[in-house]
N, C-alpha and C positions, 0 to 999 in steps of 0.2 A: 497605489501598490508600491511596496518597497521590498527589496531583497536584503536579508540580514543573516549574520552568523547566528546559529542557535546557541547563544550564550545564556548565562544565568539571568541577566537582566531581562532579556526578551522572554525567557521562560516564565519569570515572575509576572511580567506584563500579561502573558497569555493566561496564567492562573487567575490573575486579578480581573480579567475580562471575560471569565466564564467559559473558557475552553474546557472540554471534558477531561477527566483524569486520564482516561485511556489515550487520548490524543496528546496530552501533555507529555506522557511517557514517550510516545512516538516522536514528538518534536524535540525532546531532549536528546534523542539519539540520531536525529537528522543532521545532515552535513550543513545545510542552510535552509532558510525558510523564505517564502513569499508571504507578505502580510497585507491584508486589506484593512484600512483604517477609515473611520469617519469621526471627525472632530477629536482626533488624538485617542480614540478608542479602537482597539483591535476588534474587528468583527469577524475575522476569518484568517485562516493560515493554511498553507500548503508546504509540504517538505518532501525530501527524498533522503533515504538513509539505508544502511545495511549494505552488505556485499552485493546484493541483487538489485540495488537502486530501487527499493520499494517506495512508492509514493503514497502520500496520505493527505487528505484535505478535510477541514471542518470549518463550518460557519456557525455563528451563534444562531440559536433557534429562531429568534425574531427576524433573521435575515434569510431564512430558507425560502427558496422559490423566487428569489429576486435576481438570480444570475451571478451572484458573488462567487459561488463555487466554480462556475464555468470560467470566469475571469481569472480566478486564482489558479486553476488548472492550466489554462492557456499560458499564463505568465510563468508558471513553474516549468512547463515544457520548453518555452523559449529560453529560460535561464539554463536549463539542462543542456540545450543545444549550444548555448554560448559557452558553457563550461566544458564542452567536448564529450558529453555522455553519448554512448552508442545505443542505449536503450533505457527504458523505464519500465518497471514491473508494478503490479498491484495485486492486492487480494480483496475481492469484493464478496460480501455476503450475498448469496444468491437471492435472498428476499429483498434486497435493496434495489428495486427496479430503477429508481432515479439515478443511482450511481452507475448501474450497468449501462443505461441509455447514454449518460453523459460520457463515460469512458469510450464507448463504441463510436459516438459522434466525434470524439477527438482523435480517433484512429487506433485506439487500443484494440487488440484481438484477444479473444479468450483462447488460452492454450490448453488448459485442463481444469477439471473440477475435482475437488477433494472433499469427501464426506468425513471430516476430521473426527467428529463425534456425532451422537444423535442430534445435538442441538447446534452444531457448527458445520455448515457446508459453505465452501468458498470457491469462487472461480479465480483462477490465476490468469492474469492478463499481462500483455506486453505491448509496448509501443516502440517500434524500431526507429531510431533517429539517425543511424549511420549503418553502412553495410556490415560493419563488425558486429552490430547488434543481432544480426541473423544467426550468429553462432550461438548466442544465448537462447534464441527462439528454438533452434534445433535441439539444444540440450534439454530445454524444458518440455518440448514435445515428446521426449522419451517417457515422460510420466503420464502420457495420455494412452498408455497401454496397460493391460492387466499386470504384466511383469514389472513394468515401470512403476506402477502404483504400489506393488508389494515392496519394491526397493525403496520408494519414497517413504512409505509407512515405517519401515525399519529404520531408515535414516532419521526421520522425525522423532521416533521413540528414543533413539540413541543420542541424538544431538540437541535435545530440547534446551539444554543449558546454553547452547550457542545461538539461540534464536535472536537475541538482541543484536548481535553482530551480523548475522546472516540476513535476516529479514526484518529487522527493526521492530520486533514484537516483544511485549512484556511477557516473558515465559512464566512469571509467577501467577498471572491471572489466567493463563491458558491451561486447560486441563491436559492431562497426559493423553497422547494420541492412542486411540483404540485400533490397533493394527487389524484385527479381524473385521471390525466395522468398516474401516477404510477400504479394505480389499473387497468385502462382500458387497459394498454399495458403489463400487467403481462404475463410472459412466464415461464412455468414450465421447469426446466432444468433437 
């Protein structure tokens, strides 16, 4: 494992080693990365970016189920602690059982669920690293109410162009939020 700055050279290496286009975008906008290598080949990466310290991890398909993702996540958490982060957040597709189990095993808590569109439902998770991180947890818990979800849906619709800076997502590939769908499908967690 190695920790690196997310610069052009590293991004090129990730592209050349088969990391998905979606995660390449995420890693480009990350502050730093933890990389897993075998024989000078990158087989996985984890990073944190955006104003909400959103984490992301990917391993090459042929290494799924071998524990690489767990090691990457643990190293990413340790690096975040070393750098003084108060919290780490994440967005998990509710159908990704492996990711949900992994994150909960590492201490992440589900804060709220958003039914972004008919095809996109995500759990928003947080891992508190320092007492100050509780402030972000309290802030995010406000979206676990009907009125909070209405507010969030309106903010998402209005601020979509700011997604890369706020939550480290590629807004070009993300459909416009459907406010009525988000509110109608609200689930308290």
